[in-house]
C-alpha positions in Angstrom: -3.4 -5.5 37.3 -2.5 -9.2 37.7 -5.6 -11.0 39.1 -4.8 -14.7 38.8 -1.9 -16.9 38.0 -2.3 -20.6 37.3 0.7 -22.9 36.8 0.6 -26.6 36.0 3.5 -29.0 35.5 6.3 -26.5 35.6 9.7 -27.2 37.3 8.9 -28.1 41.0 5.3 -26.9 40.7 2.8 -29.6 40.2 -0.2 -27.3 40.2 -0.5 -23.8 41.6 -3.4 -21.3 41.4 -2.7 -17.9 43.0 -4.9 -14.8 43.4 -3.5 -11.3 43.5 -6.0 -8.9 45.1 -4.0 -5.7 44.3 -2.1 -3.0 46.3 1.1 -4.4 47.8 1.6 -8.2 47.9 4.7 -9.7 49.5 6.0 -13.1 48.7 8.4 -14.8 51.2 9.9 -18.3 51.6 13.2 -20.0 52.3 15.9 -19.9 49.7 15.3 -22.6 47.1 11.6 -22.9 48.0 10.5 -21.9 44.5 10.1 -18.1 44.5 12.3 -17.8 41.4 10.3 -20.6 39.7 7.2 -18.5 40.2 8.9 -15.6 38.4 10.1 -17.9 35.6 6.6 -19.3 35.0 5.2 -15.7 34.9 8.0 -14.8 32.4 7.1 -17.8 30.3 3.4 -16.7 29.9 4.7 -13.2 29.1 6.7 -14.4 26.1 10.0 -15.7 27.3 11.4 -18.7 25.4 10.2 -22.2 26.4 12.4 -25.1 27.4 11.2 -28.8 27.5 13.4 -29.2 30.6 11.0 -27.0 32.5 8.3 -29.7 32.5 7.9 -31.4 35.9 6.3 -34.4 34.3 7.8 -35.1 30.8 4.6 -37.0 29.8 2.2 -34.2 30.5 2.0 -30.8 28.9 2.8 -27.6 30.9 0.1 -24.9 31.1 0.6 -21.4 32.5 -2.3 -18.9 32.5 -2.4 -15.3 33.8 -5.4 -13.1 34.0 -5.1 -9.3 33.9 -7.5 -6.4 34.5 -6.3 -3.7 32.1 -8.6 -0.8 32.9 -6.8 2.5 32.6 -3.8 1.1 30.6 -5.1 2.3 27.1 -4.4 -0.9 25.2 -7.1 -0.6 22.5 -4.6 0.5 19.9 -2.5 -2.6 20.5 -5.6 -4.8 19.9 -6.5 -2.8 16.8 -2.9 -3.0 15.3 -2.8 -6.8 15.9 -6.4 -7.4 14.6 -7.6 -8.7 18.0 -10.9 -8.2 19.8 -10.4 -5.6 22.5 -11.4 -6.5 26.1 -10.2 -4.9 29.4 -9.9 -8.4 30.8 -6.9 -10.2 29.3 -6.2 -13.9 29.8 -2.7 -15.0 28.5 -2.1 -18.8 28.2 1.1 -20.6 27.3 1.3 -24.3 26.6 4.3 -26.5 26.2 3.7 -29.9 24.8 5.5 -33.1 25.7 7.5 -32.7 22.4 8.6 -29.3 23.5 6.3 -27.3 21.1 5.0 -24.1 22.5 1.8 -22.3 21.8 0.6 -18.9 23.1 -3.0 -17.6 23.4 -4.6 -14.2 24.2 -8.2 -14.6 25.2 -8.2 -18.0 23.5 -6.8 -16.5 20.2 -3.4 -17.8 19.1 -0.7 -15.1 19.1 3.0 -15.0 18.2 5.7 -14.5 20.8 6.6 -11.0 19.4 3.1 -9.8 19.9 3.0 -11.4 23.4 6.2 -9.6 24.4 5.0 -6.2 23.2 1.8 -6.6 25.2 3.5 -7.9 28.3 5.6 -4.8 28.5 2.4 -2.8 28.9 1.0 -5.2 31.5 3.8 -5.9 33.9 7.3 -4.9 34.9 9.5 -7.5 36.5 12.4 -5.8 38.2 15.4 -7.6 39.8 18.8 -6.4 40.9 20.2 -7.6 37.6 17.6 -6.0 35.5 18.5 -2.4 35.7 19.4 -1.8 32.1 16.1 0.0 31.7 17.7 2.9 33.6 20.1 3.4 30.7 17.4 3.4 28.0 16.4 6.7 26.5 12.7 5.8 26.4 12.6 5.2 30.1 14.5 8.3 31.0 12.2 10.4 28.8 9.2 8.8 30.3 10.4 9.8 33.8 11.2 13.3 32.7 7.9 13.8 30.8 5.8 12.3 33.6 7.3 14.8 36.1 7.1 17.6 33.6 3.4 16.9 32.8 4.3 16.6 29.1 3.3 13.0 28.5 0.3 14.0 26.4 2.4 16.5 24.4 5.1 13.8 23.8 2.3 11.4 22.7 1.1 14.0 20.2 4.6 14.6 19.0 5.3 10.9 18.5 2.1 10.6 16.4 3.0 13.6 14.3 6.6 12.5 13.9 5.5 9.0 12.9 3.3 10.6 10.1 6.2 12.8 9.1 8.6 9.8 8.7 6.0 7.9 6.8 5.5 10.8 4.4 9.3 11.1 4.0 9.4 7.5 3.0 6.6 8.2 0.5 8.5 11.1 -0.9 11.7 9.1 -1.3 9.7 6.4 -3.3 8.2 9.1 -5.5 11.6 10.7 -6.2 13.0 7.2 -7.0 10.1 6.7 -9.4 10.7 10.2 -10.9 14.4 9.4 -11.4 13.5 6.2 -13.2 10.8 7.9 -15.1 13.2 10.6 -16.4 15.4 7.8 -17.7 12.5 6.4 -19.6 10.6 9.6 -20.5 12.5 10.4 -23.7 12.1 6.8 -24.9 8.4 6.7 -24.3 8.0 10.2 -25.8 9.8 9.1 -28.9 7.5 6.0 -29.2 4.4 8.1 -28.7 5.4 10.7 -31.3 6.2 7.9 -33.7 2.7 6.4 -33.3 1.1 9.9 -33.2 2.6 10.8 -36.6 1.3 7.6 -38.1 -2.3 7.5 -39.1 -3.6 4.5 -37.1 -7.2 3.7 -37.8 -9.3 0.5 -38.3 -9.1 -0.6 -42.0 -6.3 1.8 -42.9 -3.7 -0.8 -43.5 -6.0 -2.7 -45.9 -6.9 0.5 -47.8 -3.2 1.3 -48.2 -2.4 -2.2 -49.4 -5.2 -1.9 -52.0 -4.0 1.6 -53.1 -0.5 0.3 -53.5 -1.6 -2.7 -55.6 -3.7 -0.3 -57.8 -0.7 2.0 -58.4 1.7 -0.8 -59.1 -0.7 -2.3 -61.7 -2.0 0.9 -63.2 -1.2 0.2 -66.9 -2.8 -3.3 -66.7 -5.9 -1.9 -64.9 -6.2 1.0 -67.3 -6.0 -1.2 -70.4 -8.5 -3.7 -69.0 -11.0 -1.1 -68.1 -10.7 0.5 -71.6 -11.1 -2.8 -73.4 -14.2 -3.6 -71.3 -15.7 -0.2 -72.0 -15.0 -0.5 -75.7 -16.5 -4.0 -75.8 -19.7 -2.7 -74.4 -20.2 0.5 -76.3 -17.1 1.4 -78.4 -16.4 0.8 -82.1 -18.8 -0.2 -84.8 -19.5 -3.7 -83.4 -20.4 -3.7 -79.7 -22.8 -5.0 -77.1 -25.0 -1.9 -77.0 -25.5 -1.8 -80.8 -26.6 -5.5 -80.8 -28.9 -4.8 -77.8 -30.4 -1.8 -79.5 -31.4 -3.9 -82.5 -32.9 -6.6 -80.3 -34.7 -4.0 -78.3 -36.2 -2.4 -81.5 -37.4 -5.8 -82.7 -39.0 -6.8 -79.4 -40.7 -3.4 -79.2 -42.4 -4.0 -82.5 -44.0 -7.3 -81.2 -44.7 -6.2 -77.6 -48.2 -5.1 -78.6 -49.2 -8.7 -79.4 -48.9 -10.1 -75.8 -48.0 -9.3 -72.2 -45.1 -11.7 -72.2 -43.5 -9.9 -75.3 -43.8 -6.6 -73.4 -41.9 -8.1 -70.5 -39.1 -9.3 -72.8 -38.8 -5.8 -74.2 -38.7 -4.3 -70.7 -36.1 -6.7 -69.6 -33.8 -6.2 -72.5 -34.3 -2.4 -72.2 -33.2 -2.7 -68.6 -30.1 -4.6 -69.5 -29.3 -2.0 -72.2 -29.6 0.9 -69.7 -27.4 -1.0 -67.2 -24.7 -1.8 -69.7 -24.7 1.8 -71.0 -24.2 3.1 -67.4 -21.5 0.5 -66.8 -19.6 1.5 -69.9 -19.7 5.2 -68.8 -18.4 4.1 -65.3 -15.7 2.0 -66.8 -14.5 4.9 -69.0 -14.5 7.2 -65.9 -12.6 4.6 -63.9 -10.1 4.2 -66.6 -9.5 8.0 -66.8 -8.9 8.1 -63.1 -6.2 5.4 -63.2 -2.7 6.8 -63.7 0.7 5.5 -62.8 2.2 7.9 -60.2 5.6 6.8 -59.0 5.7 9.5 -56.3 2.3 8.5 -54.9 3.3 4.8 -55.0 6.4 5.6 -53.0 4.4 7.6 -50.5 1.8 4.8 -50.0 4.5 2.1 -49.7 6.4 4.2 -47.2 3.2 4.5 -45.0 2.7 0.7 -45.4 6.3 0.0 -44.4 6.0 2.3 -41.4 2.8 0.6 -40.1 4.2 -2.9 -40.6 7.4 -1.9 -38.9 5.4 -0.5 -35.9 3.3 -3.7 -35.8 6.5 -5.8 -35.6 8.2 -3.4 -33.2 5.3 -3.6 -30.7 4.7 -7.3 -31.3 1.0 -6.9 -32.4 -0.8 -7.9 -35.5 -3.6 -5.4 -36.0 -4.1 -1.6 -36.0 -6.6 -2.0 -33.2 -3.9 -3.5 -31.0 -1.4 -0.8 -32.1 -3.9 1.8 -31.0 -4.1 0.1 -27.5 -0.2 0.3 -27.4 -0.4 4.0 -28.2 -3.0 4.6 -25.5 -0.9 2.7 -22.9 2.2 4.8 -23.8 0.1 8.0 -23.5 -1.0 6.9 -20.1 2.6 6.4 -19.0 3.5 9.9 -20.1 0.5 11.2 -18.1 1.8 9.3 -15.1 5.2 10.9 -15.4 3.5 14.3 -15.2 1.4 13.2 -12.2 4.5 12.0 -10.3 5.8 15.6 -10.3 2.5 16.9 -9.0 2.4 14.2 -6.3 5.9 15.1 -5.2 5.0 18.7 -4.9 1.8 17.9 -2.9 3.7 15.4 -0.6 6.4 18.0 0.0 3.8 20.5 1.1 2.3 18.0 3.6 5.8 17.3 4.9 6.5 21.0 5.4 3.2 21.3 7.3 3.9 18.3 9.5 7.5 19.4 10.1 6.3 22.8 11.3 3.8 21.1 13.6 6.6 18.8 15.0 8.9 21.7 15.5 6.3 23.6 17.4 5.5 20.7 19.8 9.2 19.8 20.2 10.0 23.4 21.3 7.2 23.2 23.8 8.5 19.9 25.1 12.0 21.3 25.5 10.8 24.3 27.5 8.6 22.1 29.8 11.3 19.5 30.3 14.0 22.1 31.2 11.7 23.7 33.8 11.1 20.4 35.6 14.7 19.2 35.8 15.7 20.8 39.1 12.6 19.6 41.0 13.1 16.0 39.7 16.7 16.0 40.8 15.8 17.3 44.2 13.0 14.7 44.8 15.3 11.8 43.6 18.1 12.9 45.9 15.7 13.3 48.9 14.5 9.7 48.4 18.0 8.4 48.0 19.0 10.1 51.2 16.1 8.3 53.0 17.6 5.1 51.7 21.0 5.8 53.3 22.6 7.3 50.2 23.0 10.8 51.7 26.0 11.5 49.5 24.4 10.3 46.2 24.1 12.9 43.5 21.7 12.7 40.6 21.6 15.0 37.5 19.6 15.1 34.3 21.5 16.3 31.4 19.6 17.6 28.4 21.4 18.3 25.2 19.8 19.6 22.0 20.0 18.5 18.4 19.6 20.7 15.3 17.3 18.2 13.6 14.1 16.6 14.8 14.5 13.2 16.3 12.1 10.7 17.8 12.4 12.6 21.1 12.0 16.1 19.7 15.1 18.3 19.9 16.2 16.8 23.2 18.7 14.1 24.1 18.4 13.0 27.8 21.0 11.4 29.9 20.8 10.5 33.6 24.1 11.1 35.5 24.9 9.6 38.9 27.5 9.4 41.6 27.1 7.4 44.8 29.9 8.9 46.9 30.8 12.3 48.1 33.1 14.2 45.8 32.8 11.6 43.0 32.4 12.8 39.5 29.0 12.4 37.9 28.9 9.8 35.1 26.5 7.6 33.2 24.7 5.1 35.5 26.3 1.9 34.3 29.8 3.3 34.7 29.5 4.4 38.4 26.7 2.6 40.2 26.8 -0.9 41.7 23.9 -3.3 41.3 22.4 -2.4 44.7 22.7 1.3 44.1 21.0 1.0 40.7 18.2 -1.0 42.2 17.6 1.7 44.8 17.8 4.4 42.2 15.3 2.5 40.0 13.0 2.1 43.0 13.2 5.9 43.6 12.4 6.7 40.0 9.5 4.2 39.7 8.0 5.3 43.0 8.0 8.9 41.9 6.8 7.9 38.5 3.9 6.0 40.0 2.7 9.2 41.6 2.5 10.9 38.2 1.0 8.3 35.9 -0.8 5.0 35.7 1.9 2.2 35.6 1.4 -1.5 34.9 1.9 -4.1 37.7 5.4 -4.1 39.0 7.2 -7.0 40.5 10.4 -6.4 42.6 12.6 -9.5 43.0 14.6 -9.2 46.3 15.2 -5.4 46.0 16.2 -5.5 49.6 19.4 -7.6 48.9 22.4 -6.2 50.9 20.5 -3.5 52.8 20.2 -3.0 56.6 17.0 -3.3 58.6 16.5 0.5 58.7 17.0 0.9 54.9 14.8 -2.2 54.3 12.1 -0.5 56.4 12.3 2.6 54.3 12.2 0.6 51.1 9.1 -1.1 52.5 7.4 2.2 53.2 8.1 3.3 49.5 6.6 0.0 48.3 3.6 0.5 50.6 3.0 4.0 49.2 3.3 2.8 45.6 0.8 0.0 46.4 -1.8 2.7 47.2 -2.0 3.8 43.6 -0.9 0.6 41.7 -0.3 -3.1 42.1 3.1 -4.0 43.5 4.4 -7.5 44.1 7.7 -8.0 45.9 9.7 -11.1 46.7 11.6 -10.4 49.9 13.8 -11.9 52.6 13.3 -8.8 54.8 10.8 -8.9 57.7 10.5 -5.1 57.6 9.3 -5.2 54.0 7.2 -8.4 54.5 5.3 -6.6 57.3 4.3 -3.8 55.0 2.3 -5.9 52.6 -1.5 -5.7 52.3 -1.3 -9.4 51.3 1.2 -12.0 52.1 2.0 -15.1 50.0 4.3 -17.9 51.4 6.2 -20.3 49.1 7.4 -23.6 50.5 8.5 -27.1 49.5 7.2 -30.5 50.5 8.5 -34.0 49.7 5.5 -35.7 48.0 6.0 -39.4 47.2 9.2 -39.6 45.3 9.7 -35.9 44.4 9.9 -32.4 45.9 7.1 -30.1 45.0 6.7 -26.3 45.6 3.5 -24.8 46.9 2.2 -21.3 47.7 -0.4 -20.2 50.1 -1.8 -17.0 51.5 -0.9 -16.2 55.1 -3.4 -14.6 57.5 -3.1 -13.2 61.1 -1.2 -15.7 63.3 0.5 -17.5 60.3 1.8 -14.2 59.1 3.2 -13.3 62.6 4.9 -16.7 62.7 6.5 -16.2 59.2 7.8 -12.8 60.0 9.1 -14.0 63.4 11.0 -16.7 61.5 12.5 -14.1 59.3 13.7 -12.2 62.4 15.2 -15.3 64.0 18.1 -17.5 63.0 16.2 -20.7 63.9 12.9 -21.4 65.7 11.1 -18.1 66.3 11.8 -16.8 69.8 9.2 -15.2 72.0 10.9 -11.8 71.5 10.8 -12.4 67.7 7.1 -13.1 67.9 6.5 -9.9 69.8 8.7 -8.0 67.4 6.8 -9.5 64.5 3.4 -8.4 66.0 4.8 -4.9 66.6 5.9 -4.7 62.9 2.5 -5.8 61.7 0.6 -3.5 64.0 2.9 -0.5 63.4 2.6 -0.6 59.6 -0.7 1.0 58.7 -1.8 -0.4 55.4 -4.7 1.2 53.5 
């Protein structure tokens, strides 16, 4: 519900602060007094584009602020989706600077125009004779149908499930795209992994192979050197061990003459034993060294393979190559997991699809059962508005595949004249006829669900006093369950309001300024009498105005 509207420095409005108590509020005033400016200002705070030309004073910024009470409108999800703090009281503010820059705020938090427009659609519905395109929108037609059918909650559940289904279908498509790409790369990565798997990759392995290769390539030199060294130590008639044996024997004979001689003997004996062992090991090592061309080729082949892999994967150590291998193995594992994820996602899609089909079929049955009663009620209200020959039909066709609306495609068909063929609204209805039809639908809709504030801009245009009176009664009834604001030139409608606002102009100093005030008792009688007269209110017009106000029972 719109509670307060503050306007500063906008068009002909210097400053205006208006309260809206609720129920049915009527706004009257002479043509050009500024009623349309009031709507333009409200549209601006609701997200319409700003224009520097709208500033009354080009040296002062324009401020428009609207306060809403949103209890019952279920807006918490909007605040959550837009990362805003939820509050049932909403204050929207729009500022236009002297440079033409515009800023928007929601409860003092800056917001973008797109978010503001999405929110405003949930807060208020401004309807004029030229704004009947909503009638042709599938969403509105479905809302009317489901409200009457009592299937709004089922449709809400369906949309939630259908949204999940579409998201999962998007996930599945991405997974299948990944799988297609993976299949292209799978053979290549499998080849790389097999190549690395068949190669012994371990820390120090490359160095060991290099040493083995060097040993095999220089086997003859190594064998000859080892043999010569062994012979020098213990081979032939003259060798190190023979000389040491003689020195050891000599020292042993004098060791009994002093401790230091004994130590000399022990040391030379230790050297003798070490050289003897060394000679044996040299001989063993020499016997193990053999030139093996086959083995050399095998070792060099392994070396070449590892070096080629290092270069291929742009690394310099076996440890880095092992990391490459692990990474490739991880990719291969991911390829396998994609297939599992695809299967799991498909199962979820099948489950959600079954749920959507079940709800959609229920929606179809409920909608079809309610069509006849909706058509009857709409035609009855149209007849009250002097459209006795009007015909209204709801056409429901069915799709094979699930859509955002279930299996149903809804179309409103209309004809205003007797014997005329039914057709889509925009093809057969005039602006006035569409306005009255929209009024019928919204009035009936208001009896079925909580609607946001609705503003009618001169919905009485081109209708007679009797029809205007009936329109007023419809608005009055709507105002008992929701907030309705109507701008009117009809005294019959003006008399129905629970509250009456009057827009007027005054020449202040060097400019014309628009004002608005609330009318009470005598002032209201006078205003309605003016609307009944062509000039100054006559005595009979005053009496008639009082009768209109007294006859209309407003609750």
